[in-house]
VEXDRENGU-779644 format. One line per 3 residues: their letters; for each residue x, y, z of N, C-alpha, C, O. Coordinates in pm, whole numbers, always signed. Layout:
<nodes>
a = X:Y:Z:X:Y:Z:X:Y:Z:X:Y:Z | ...
</nodes>
This chain:
<nodes>
mpa = -1418:-2:+1395:-1329:+90:+1325:-1203:+16:+1281:-1143:-56:+1361 | -1161:+32:+1156:-1040:-35:+1110:-916:+11:+1186:-916:+115:+1252 | -811:-66:+1176:-680:-29:+1230:-602:+44:+1122:-583:-8:+1012
faa = -557:+165:+1153:-494:+251:+1053:-342:+245:+1064:-285:+237:+1173 | -277:+250:+947:-131:+256:+939:-92:+387:+873:-144:+421:+766 | -2:+461:+935:+46:+586:+876:+142:+556:+761:+233:+474:+776
nlt = +122:+621:+649:+216:+607:+538:+325:+711:+555:+301:+831:+536 | +445:+667:+590:+552:+759:+627:+622:+821:+506:+707:+908:+523 | +588:+778:+385:+637:+847:+267:+561:+977:+244:+619:+1076:+199
mmf = +433:+976:+276:+348:+1092:+251:+317:+1172:+377:+298:+1293:+370 | +310:+1105:+491:+274:+1171:+616:+398:+1197:+701:+501:+1132:+685 | +385:+1293:+790:+493:+1326:+885:+621:+1366:+812:+731:+1343:+863
tew = +607:+1426:+695:+726:+1468:+619:+793:+1590:+680:+898:+1634:+634 | +732:+1646:+785:+799:+1753:+859:+921:+1700:+935:+1004:+1778:+980 | +931:+1569:+947:+1042:+1504:+1017:+1130:+1429:+917:+1084:+1392:+809
afl = +1255:+1406:+952:+1340:+1315:+876:+1278:+1175:+880:+1202:+1143:+971 | +1310:+1091:+780:+1237:+965:+765:+1236:+881:+892:+1129:+839:+936 | +1350:+856:+951:+1352:+769:+1069:+1277:+831:+1187:+1222:+759:+1269
drf = +1275:+963:+1194:+1202:+1029:+1303:+1051:+1023:+1282:+975:+1048:+1375 | +1008:+991:+1161:+864:+981:+1136:+801:+866:+1213:+683:+872:+1248 | +878:+760:+1241:+826:+650:+1321:+787:+701:+1459:+680:+668:+1511
daa = +874:+781:+1519:+845:+836:+1651:+723:+927:+1645:+636:+920:+1732 | +716:+1011:+1541:+604:+1105:+1530:+472:+1032:+1510:+370:+1071:+1566 | +474:+927:+1430:+351:+851:+1407:+303:+784:+1536:+183:+785:+1566
aea = +396:+727:+1611:+357:+664:+1737:+303:+767:+1835:+205:+741:+1905 | +367:+884:+1841:+321:+988:+1931:+181:+1037:+1894:+103:+1076:+1980 | +150:+1035:+1764:+18:+1076:+1717:-89:+971:+1744:-208:+999:+1730
gft = -48:+849:+1782:-144:+746:+1816:-149:+627:+1725:-227:+535:+1749 | -68:+625:+1619:-67:+510:+1529:+3:+391:+1594:+97:+408:+1672 | -43:+273:+1559:+21:+149:+1605:+86:+73:+1490:+146:-32:+1512
ave = +73:+125:+1368:+131:+61:+1251:+173:+166:+1150:+119:+277:+1147 | +270:+129:+1066:+318:+220:+961:+339:+143:+831:+355:+21:+831 | +339:+216:+722:+379:+167:+592:+457:+279:+525:+463:+391:+576
ylf = +517:+249:+410:+587:+350:+330:+617:+286:+196:+600:+166:+179 | +662:+367:+102:+695:+311:-29:+818:+223:-22:+813:+105:-56 | +931:+282:+22:+1058:+209:+15:+1143:+237:+139:+1151:+352:+184
pyd = +1207:+134:+194:+1296:+153:+309:+1444:+156:+275:+1527:+167:+364 | +1479:+147:+146:+1613:+103:+108:+1723:+207:+124:+1840:+175:+105 | +1687:+329:+160:+1790:+431:+188:+1845:+419:+329:+1937:+492:+367
hpp = +1790:+327:+408:+1831:+312:+548:+1856:+165:+578:+1788:+78:+523 | +1952:+135:+665:+1977:-5:+700:+1855:-70:+763:+1783:-5:+839 | +1830:-197:+734:+1714:-263:+795:+1717:-259:+947:+1612:-252:+1012
eai = +1838:-263:+1006:+1848:-262:+1152:+1801:-128:+1209:+1743:-124:+1318 | +1825:-19:+1137:+1782:+112:+1184:+1631:+124:+1185:+1573:+181:+1278 | +1567:+71:+1082:+1422:+74:+1077:+1363:-18:+1184:+1267:+18:+1252
aar = +1421:-136:+1198:+1372:-228:+1300:+1381:-167:+1440:+1292:-188:+1522 | +1486:-92:+1466:+1502:-29:+1597:+1393:+73:+1623:+1340:+81:+1734 | +1357:+151:+1521:+1249:+250:+1538:+1114:+181:+1559:+1034:+227:+1640
ler = +1090:+74:+1487:+966:+0:+1509:+959:-54:+1651:+856:-43:+1717 | +1068:-112:+1697:+1068:-176:+1829:+1049:-74:+1940:+971:-96:+2032 | +1121:+37:+1933:+1113:+132:+2044:+978:+203:+2049:+939:+255:+2154
nrl = +907:+207:+1936:+775:+269:+1933:+661:+169:+1934:+545:+207:+1928 | +695:+39:+1941:+595:-68:+1942:+502:-57:+1822:+380:-67:+1834 | +562:-37:+1706:+488:-22:+1582:+495:-151:+1501:+596:-220:+1500
tqa = +386:-181:+1431:+382:-292:+1337:+414:-239:+1198:+361:-135:+1157 | +501:-308:+1127:+528:-273:+988:+422:-339:+902:+422:-462:+886 | +332:-260:+845:+218:-315:+773:+251:-353:+630:+198:-451:+579
lfn = +338:-276:+565:+357:-294:+421:+475:-210:+374:+501:-103:+430 | +547:-257:+272:+631:-172:+191:+646:-236:+53:+604:-349:+32 | +706:-162:-40:+721:-209:-178:+855:-277:-200:+956:-242:-138
lpp = +855:-375:-289:+982:-428:-337:+1055:-319:-417:+991:-224:-462 | +1186:-331:-435:+1259:-229:-510:+1198:-205:-647:+1166:-300:-718 | +1182:-76:-686:+1111:-43:-810:+1201:-15:-929:+1151:+27:-1034
gdw = +1332:-37:-917:+1424:+10:-1018:+1474:+150:-981:+1478:+185:-863 | +1510:+226:-1079:+1563:+361:-1055:+1448:+460:-1048:+1408:+517:-1150 | +1397:+480:-929:+1281:+568:-908:+1312:+710:-952:+1228:+774:-1017
aag = +1429:+761:-919:+1465:+898:-953:+1470:+918:-1104:+1445:+1029:-1152 | +1502:+813:-1178:+1508:+822:-1324:+1373:+796:-1390:+1361:+800:-1512 | +1269:+769:-1308:+1136:+751:-1363:+1085:+609:-1368:+971:+587:-1411
erg = +1165:+512:-1326:+1114:+374:-1325:+1012:+358:-1212:+1027:+413:-1103 | +908:+281:-1241:+800:+260:-1145:+771:+112:-1129:+655:+68:-1134 | +876:+35:-1111:+865:-109:-1102:+930:-174:-1223:+952:-111:-1326
laa = +959:-304:-1209:+1034:-376:-1311:+964:-501:-1361:+1008:-562:-1458 | +856:-541:-1296:+800:-674:-1320:+756:-696:-1464:+772:-807:-1516 | +703:-593:-1531:+653:-609:-1667:+757:-576:-1773:+724:-571:-1891
lpd = +880:-552:-1731:+987:-518:-1826:+1064:-644:-1862:+1134:-698:-1776 | +1055:-691:-1985:+1111:-822:-2021:+1260:-837:-1995:+1307:-948:-1971 | +1335:-728:-2000:+1480:-740:-1985:+1529:-714:-1843:+1649:-696:-1822
rfd = +1436:-712:-1744:+1477:-675:-1608:+1450:-784:-1505:+1443:-756:-1385 | +1434:-909:-1551:+1400:-1015:-1456:+1510:-1038:-1353:+1480:-1064:-1237 | +1635:-1029:-1394:+1743:-1047:-1298:+1736:-942:-1187:+1763:-971:-1071
avr = +1698:-818:-1224:+1684:-713:-1124:+1564:-740:-1033:+1569:-710:-914 | +1458:-797:-1089:+1344:-836:-1006:+1387:-939:-902:+1354:-925:-784 | +1458:-1040:-945:+1504:-1144:-851:+1593:-1085:-742:+1578:-1119:-624
agv = +1684:-998:-781:+1771:-936:-682:+1690:-849:-587:+1719:-844:-467 | +1589:-780:-639:+1505:-696:-555:+1425:-775:-453:+1406:-729:-341 | +1380:-892:-493:+1308:-978:-398:+1398:-1014:-281:+1355:-1010:-165
era = +1521:-1049:-310:+1613:-1087:-203:+1643:-969:-111:+1651:-983:+10 | +1660:-852:-172:+1686:-733:-91:+1566:-701:-1:+1583:-668:+116 | +1447:-710:-57:+1327:-683:+22:+1311:-783:+136:+1265:-747:+244
ldy = +1349:-908:+112:+1338:-1008:+217:+1428:-976:+336:+1393:-1007:+450 | +1541:-915:+311:+1627:-872:+422:+1553:-773:+511:+1560:-782:+634 | +1483:-680:+450:+1409:-580:+527:+1285:-639:+593:+1250:-603:+705
aga = +1219:-730:+522:+1101:-795:+581:+1141:-877:+703:+1070:-879:+804 | +1254:-945:+694:+1300:-1023:+807:+1332:-937:+927:+1303:-974:+1041 | +1393:-823:+902:+1431:-734:+1013:+1311:-666:+1076:+1309:-643:+1197
tgc = +1210:-635:+995:+1097:-556:+1045:+975:-640:+1080:+880:-590:+1140 | +976:-767:+1043:+860:-852:+1069:+744:-826:+976:+631:-864:+1005 | +771:-762:+863:+664:-729:+768:+620:-855:+694:+703:-933:+648
trl = +490:-874:+682:+436:-994:+618:+360:-963:+490:+290:-1050:+437 | +372:-839:+440:+306:-801:+314:+401:-714:+233:+449:-612:+283 | +429:-753:+110:+513:-674:+21:+441:-653:-111:+374:-743:-162
hlm = +455:-533:-164:+390:-498:-290:+491:-499:-404:+599:-440:-392 | +457:-565:-514:+540:-570:-633:+486:-472:-735:+375:-490:-785 | +563:-368:-767:+521:-272:-867:+546:-328:-1007:+648:-391:-1033
agl = +449:-303:-1097:+453:-363:-1230:+549:-292:-1324:+618:-356:-1402 | +553:-159:-1316:+636:-83:-1407:+557:-17:-1519:+436:-38:-1531 | +625:+61:-1599:+565:+133:-1711:+581:+48:-1837:+692:+31:-1888
adr = +470:-4:-1886:+472:-92:-2003:+332:-100:-2061:+234:-69:-1994 | +323:-142:-2186:+196:-155:-2256:+130:-287:-2217:+187:-394:-2238 | +11:-280:-2160:-57:-400:-2114:-95:-492:-2230:-118:-611:-2210
adp = -100:-437:-2351:-133:-519:-2468:-11:-590:-2526:-26:-672:-2617 | +107:-562:-2479:+230:-622:-2529:+246:-762:-2471:+260:-776:-2349 | +245:-865:-2553:+257:-1003:-2501:+385:-1025:-2422:+385:-1099:-2323
aar = +494:-962:-2463:+620:-980:-2390:+611:-920:-2251:+662:-977:-2155 | +545:-804:-2239:+528:-742:-2108:+438:-826:-2019:+465:-841:-1900 | +332:-881:-2076:+241:-964:-1998:+312:-1091:-1949:+296:-1130:-1833
asy = +389:-1154:-2036:+462:-1274:-1996:+566:-1241:-1889:+584:-1318:-1794 | +633:-1130:-1905:+732:-1088:-1806:+667:-1065:-1671:+721:-1103:-1568 | +550:-1001:-1673:+481:-970:-1547:+439:-1098:-1475:+460:-1111:-1354
vra = +382:-1191:-1547:+341:-1318:-1485:+462:-1390:-1428:+457:-1443:-1317 | +571:-1393:-1504:+692:-1459:-1456:+743:-1396:-1327:+780:-1466:-1233 | +744:-1263:-1323:+792:-1194:-1204:+701:-1218:-1085:+748:-1240:-973
veh = +570:-1215:-1109:+474:-1239:-999:+492:-1380:-944:+497:-1400:-823 | +502:-1478:-1032:+517:-1616:-986:+646:-1634:-908:+647:-1701:-805 | +753:-1576:-957:+880:-1588:-885:+872:-1521:-748:+908:-1581:-646
aag = +826:-1397:-745:+822:-1323:-619:+729:-1391:-519:+763:-1405:-401 | +612:-1433:-565:+517:-1499:-474:+576:-1628:-419:+562:-1657:-300 | +642:-1705:-504:+701:-1829:-458:+810:-1807:-355:+817:-1878:-255
rla = +895:-1709:-382:+1004:-1681:-288:+951:-1627:-156:+999:-1666:-49 | +852:-1539:-163:+795:-1483:-40:+719:-1588:+39:+717:-1584:+162 | +656:-1682:-30:+582:-1788:+39:+673:-1869:+129:+630:-1919:+234
ekg = +799:-1884:+89:+893:-1958:+173:+914:-1892:+308:+954:-1957:+405 | +888:-1761:+315:+908:-1685:+439:+776:-1648:+506:+774:-1572:+603 | +664:-1701:+454:+535:-1671:+513:+487:-1530:+486:+416:-1471:+568
idl = +524:-1475:+371:+492:-1337:+337:+397:-1334:+218:+413:-1412:+124 | +298:-1245:+223:+206:-1227:+112:+264:-1129:+10:+328:-1031:+45 | +240:-1158:-118:+274:-1066:-226:+146:-995:-269:+44:-1059:-294
lle = +153:-863:-278:+36:-784:-314:+54:-720:-451:+164:-677:-488 | -57:-714:-525:-62:-646:-655:-161:-531:-645:-273:-549:-597 | -119:-414:-691:-203:-294:-677:-227:-228:-812:-131:-181:-874
pin = -351:-222:-859:-381:-139:-976:-365:+8:-941:-412:+54:-837 | -299:+82:-1029:-271:+225:-1008:-325:+304:-1126:-306:+265:-1241 | -393:+414:-1097:-457:+490:-1204:-356:+564:-1291:-250:+606:-1244
grd = -390:+579:-1419:-301:+641:-1515:-292:+791:-1506:-205:+851:-1570 | -378:+854:-1429:-366:+998:-1410:-249:+1030:-1320:-172:+1123:-1346 | -234:+953:-1213:-121:+972:-1122:+6:+910:-1177:+115:+962:-1154
mpg = -6:+799:-1249:+111:+729:-1299:+86:+687:-1444:+54:+571:-1470 | +101:+780:-1538:+74:+748:-1679:+161:+632:-1729:+281:+626:-1702 | +97:+541:-1802:+169:+430:-1860:+192:+312:-1768:+263:+218:-1804
yfl = +133:+315:-1647:+155:+204:-1554:+87:+79:-1609:-26:+83:-1656 | +158:-33:-1602:+112:-157:-1664:-17:-209:-1601:-112:-241:-1673 | -22:-216:-1469:-140:-272:-1402:-233:-157:-1364:-227:-103:-1253
ndf = -319:-119:-1457:-407:-5:-1435:-554:-43:-1443:-638:+38:-1483 | -586:-166:-1405:-724:-215:-1413:-746:-321:-1305:-670:-417:-1294 | -851:-302:-1225:-879:-397:-1117:-919:-533:-1172:-886:-636:-1113
aea = -990:-536:-1283:-1031:-665:-1340:-910:-747:-1381:-909:-869:-1365 | -807:-682:-1435:-684:-752:-1472:-618:-814:-1350:-575:-929:-1352 | -611:-736:-1243:-549:-788:-1121:-630:-905:-1065:-574:-1007:-1025
etl = -761:-889:-1063:-848:-996:-1013:-831:-1123:-1094:-819:-1232:-1038 | -830:-1110:-1226:-816:-1227:-1313:-683:-1297:-1292:-677:-1420:-1284 | -576:-1219:-1282:-444:-1280:-1264:-435:-1354:-1132:-385:-1466:-1126
iat = -483:-1292:-1025:-478:-1355:-894:-558:-1485:-894:-514:-1587:-841 | -678:-1480:-953:-762:-1599:-957:-701:-1707:-1045:-709:-1826:-1013 | -640:-1667:-1156:-584:-1764:-1250:-461:-1833:-1192:-446:-1955:-1205
lgl = -374:-1757:-1130:-253:-1817:-1075:-283:-1903:-952:-217:-2004:-928 | -383:-1863:-875:-425:-1945:-761:-319:-1966:-656:-315:-2071:-592 | -233:-1870:-636:-126:-1879:-536:-178:-1832:-402:-239:-1726:-392
anl = -155:-1911:-298:-218:-1885:-169:-175:-1752:-109:-251:-1691:-33 | -55:-1706:-142:-5:-1582:-81:-9:-1463:-175:+53:-1361:-148 | -83:-1475:-286:-97:-1365:-381:-229:-1294:-355:-336:-1353:-368
rlq = -220:-1165:-318:-339:-1092:-274:-350:-959:-347:-256:-913:-410 | -467:-899:-336:-495:-770:-398:-472:-656:-299:-520:-661:-185 | -400:-555:-342:-386:-432:-265:-493:-336:-317:-483:-285:-429
fdv = -595:-311:-235:-711:-233:-278:-694:-89:-229:-726:-57:-114 | -644:-4:-317:-631:+137:-286:-762:+205:-328:-794:+212:-447 | -836:+256:-229:-967:+315:-256:-954:+435:-349:-1039:+456:-436
yhr = -849:+513:-331:-825:+630:-416:-811:+587:-563:-877:+643:-650 | -726:+489:-589:-709:+443:-727:-836:+378:-781:-871:+398:-897 | -904:+301:-698:-1028:+236:-742:-1131:+339:-786:-1194:+323:-890
qil = -1149:+444:-707:-1250:+544:-741:-1217:+613:-872:-1306:+638:-953 | -1091:+644:-894:-1052:+713:-1018:-1064:+620:-1137:-1108:+662:-1244 | -1026:+495:-1121:-1028:+400:-1232:-1168:+354:-1267:-1205:+351:-1385
hgd = -1247:+318:-1167:-1373:+249:-1194:-1492:+299:-1113:-1606:+279:-1155 | -1470:+363:-997:-1581:+392:-908:-1634:+264:-845:-1565:+163:-836 | -1759:+270:-800:-1828:+151:-746:-1746:+86:-635:-1728:-36:-633
vtm = -1697:+168:-542:-1603:+121:-442:-1666:+18:-349:-1607:-88:-324 | -1784:+46:-297:-1844:-42:-198:-1872:-181:-255:-1839:-281:-192 | -1932:-186:-372:-1963:-317:-432:-1835:-392:-466:-1831:-515:-456
alr = -1732:-320:-505:-1604:-386:-534:-1544:-444:-406:-1491:-555:-408 | -1551:-370:-297:-1501:-421:-170:-1576:-548:-130:-1514:-646:-87 | -1707:-547:-146:-1786:-664:-107:-1748:-786:-191:-1738:-897:-139
rlm = -1728:-766:-319:-1700:-878:-407:-1557:-928:-395:-1531:-1048:-402 | -1464:-835:-378:-1323:-871:-381:-1263:-899:-244:-1147:-939:-235 | -1338:-879:-138:-1284:-893:-4:-1207:-1024:+18:-1105:-1021:+86
pmi = -1251:-1138:-37:-1175:-1262:-12:-1032:-1259:-63:-948:-1334:-14 | -1002:-1174:-163:-865:-1170:-215:-789:-1045:-172:-674:-1027:-212 | -850:-958:-91:-785:-834:-50:-688:-862:+65:-723:-924:+165
ghi = -565:-815:+47:-464:-830:+151:-428:-701:+221:-368:-703:+329 | -464:-588:+163:-433:-458:+223:-521:-353:+157:-556:-365:+40 | -556:-250:+233:-639:-141:+184:-569:-9:+212:-505:+8:+316
qia = -580:+85:+118:-526:+219:+138:-632:+323:+105:-726:+296:+31 | -616:+443:+162:-717:+546:+148:-653:+682:+120:-537:+706:+154 | -731:+769:+58:-696:+910:+39:-821:+979:-15:-910:+914:-70
gvp = -827:+1111:+2:-937:+1186:-55:-930:+1187:-207:-823:+1190:-266 | -1048:+1184:-269:-1058:+1187:-415:-1136:+1312:-454:-1247:+1332:-405 | -1081:+1398:-543:-964:+1375:-628:-833:+1433:-576:-732:+1422:-645
srh = -829:+1493:-459:-713:+1571:-418:-594:+1488:-370:-480:+1534:-377 | -618:+1368:-322:-524:+1283:-251:-479:+1346:-119:-372:+1313:-67 | -559:+1435:-66:-536:+1487:+69:-612:+1399:+168:-650:+1286:+136
epd = -632:+1451:+290:-703:+1376:+393:-837:+1325:+340:-906:+1397:+268 | -874:+1204:+375:-1002:+1147:+331:-1118:+1199:+416:-1176:+1126:+497 | -1150:+1328:+397:-1248:+1393:+483:-1371:+1440:+409:-1446:+1524:+460
gee = -1395:+1389:+290:-1512:+1433:+216:-1489:+1413:+68:-1457:+1303:+23 | -1506:+1520:-10:-1493:+1515:-154:-1586:+1408:-211:-1704:+1405:-176 | -1536:+1319:-298:-1625:+1226:-367:-1672:+1110:-281:-1776:+1050:-311
lny = -1600:+1077:-176:-1627:+952:-103:-1671:+979:+41:-1625:+1073:+105 | -1760:+893:+88:-1808:+898:+226:-1727:+797:+307:-1766:+681:+322 | -1613:+841:+359:-1525:+748:+427:-1583:+691:+557:-1560:+573:+584
pfl = -1657:+767:+637:-1718:+702:+755:-1803:+581:+716:-1801:+479:+785 | -1878:+593:+605:-1956:+479:+558:-1866:+363:+518:-1892:+248:+551 | -1757:+395:+445:-1667:+288:+399:-1598:+220:+515:-1578:+98:+512
fae = -1559:+296:+618:-1497:+233:+735:-1596:+140:+804:-1559:+30:+846 | -1721:+183:+815:-1822:+96:+875:-1845:-27:+787:-1871:-136:+838 | -1836:-9:+656:-1852:-122:+565:-1740:-224:+583:-1764:-345:+580
ldr = -1618:-176:+603:-1507:-268:+627:-1531:-349:+754:-1499:-468:+758 | -1586:-286:+856:-1621:-360:+978:-1729:-464:+949:-1721:-577:+995 | -1829:-425:+872:-1937:-519:+838:-1883:-638:+759:-1932:-750:+773
lgy = -1783:-613:+676:-1725:-720:+594:-1623:-804:+670:-1574:-904:+619 | -1591:-762:+792:-1498:-839:+874:-1353:-821:+836:-1271:-908:+864 | -1320:-709:+771:-1181:-685:+733:-1096:-665:+858:-1124:-577:+939
agf = -993:-747:+872:-910:-743:+993:-770:-690:+968:-689:-686:+1060 | -741:-649:+844:-609:-597:+812:-597:-449:+842:-685:-389:+904 | -486:-391:+798:-463:-249:+819:-519:-168:+702:-533:-218:+590
vgc = -553:-44:+732:-590:+55:+632:-479:+159:+627:-461:+235:+722 | -406:+161:+518:-294:+253:+505:-340:+392:+467:-416:+410:+372 | -293:+491:+542:-329:+631:+516:-228:+689:+416:-134:+758:+455
eyr = -249:+660:+289:-157:+701:+186:-205:+831:+122:-243:+835:+5 | -204:+936:+202:-250:+1066:+152:-147:+1173:+184:-63:+1158:+273 | -156:+1284:+109:-68:+1398:+131:-142:+1501:+214:-240:+1558:+166
pra = -101:+1528:+336:-170:+1627:+419:-174:+1763:+351:-78:+1805:+285 | -286:+1832:+368:-299:+1966:+311:-199:+2062:+372:-143:+2148:+304 | -179:+2047:+501:-86:+2134:+575:-4:+2045:+667:+65:+1956:+619
gtv = -10:+2066:+797:+62:+1980:+889:-5:+1846:+905:-128:+1836:+904 | +76:+1742:+920:+21:+1607:+934:-66:+1595:+1058:-177:+1542:+1052 | -16:+1644:+1172:-90:+1629:+1297:-219:+1709:+1293:-323:+1662:+1339
egl = -214:+1829:+1236:-336:+1909:+1224:-438:+1837:+1137:-558:+1840:+1166 | -391:+1774:+1031:-481:+1701:+943:-546:+1582:+1009:-659:+1546:+976 | -476:+1519:+1102:-534:+1405:+1173:-652:+1449:+1258:-751:+1377:+1270
gwg = -642:+1568:+1317:-751:+1615:+1402:-871:+1664:+1325:-986:+1638:+1362 | -844:+1736:+1215:-954:+1802:+1146:-979:+1749:+1006:-1084:+1776:+947 | -885:+1674:+952:-906:+1621:+818:-989:+1494:+820:-1100:+1491:+768
lgw = -933:+1389:+878:-1008:+1264:+884:-1126:+1273:+979:-1220:+1194:+968 | -1123:+1366:+1072:-1233:+1376:+1166:-1222:+1277:+1279:-1322:+1246:+1343 | -1102:+1225:+1304:-1086:+1138:+1420:-1009:+1215:+1527:-942:+1315:+1497
ltp = -1017:+1169:+1647:-945:+1230:+1757:-807:+1169:+1766:-793:+1048:+1756 | -705:+1252:+1784:-569:+1200:+1792:-552:+1100:+1906:-494:+994:+1883 | -598:+1127:+2029:-589:+1023:+2133:-677:+904:+2095:-793:+921:+2058
glg = -622:+785:+2105:-699:+665:+2072:-729:+658:+1924:-840:+621:+1885 | -631:+692:+1840:-650:+700:+1696:-711:+572:+1642:-663:+462:+1669 | -817:+588:+1564:-882:+473:+1504:-984:+407:+1595:-1054:+314:+1553
rag = -994:+454:+1721:-1094:+397:+1811:-1199:+500:+1848:-1309:+465:+1890 | -1166:+628:+1831:-1263:+731:+1861:-1362:+744:+1745:-1337:+699:+1634 | -1476:+807:+1775:-1578:+825:+1671:-1543:+942:+1580:-1443:+1011:+1600
ffp = -1626:+963:+1481:-1607:+1072:+1389:-1676:+1198:+1442:-1777:+1189:+1511 | -1621:+1314:+1409:-1689:+1437:+1439:-1815:+1445:+1351:-1812:+1400:+1237 | -1922:+1501:+1402:-2043:+1513:+1318:-2023:+1617:+1210:-1945:+1711:+1225
g = -2096:+1600:+1100:-2098:+1703:+997:-1984:+1696:+902:-1975:+1777:+810
</nodes>
């Protein structure tokens, strides 16, 4: 069974953000992820991780002005200085939390625009190089256009080609099963083929983005497939609970709260 990380941006929202670390640990998680930590001092987050013995699995580099609709800066030709500053800011948080995987959001841009493509490659190379100095992997995640219209990196083949072409040792693929299914389907075969470049996996029910308890995908099969493929990283639970987070853990994913991720699935 894979090791699961609670996504604290989407889960445990019944609690204030810093209290979600405590709630996740109490529910049985040993790792967490979230979109952004930047509203809180790195020391405050590190303290919550330490007292709950949680591993920080992943977070995103600064995305620009999220409230104003920005969804990353890497593909925006006039925002490279902000990308560089964001890398440095994220490194402060990675150092405090011990996080070894950071995701660079591409932003809203036309993938056919040569200037956007050049900007994206430049940003990826810079971020990967800077993170490599600290022993940190840079992750690229294709995101579907239904959830994020106009997102630059909206194709797994593009991400695969860029990672292979650049050949940077710490540049990896963030394989979100939810986005993969919406964009292309063929999840299992893609996992088998892309596993050597995958640095992190995320899950959610398709099409609802609620608990991964059925709908289009057979998650018990996929979890067993990850074991067969020898995946040793975390699986981020990036889903929106239908109701209460804790209730969804018991009846949504079909795992038992005690010994989370080690108990078997409920039948049926």
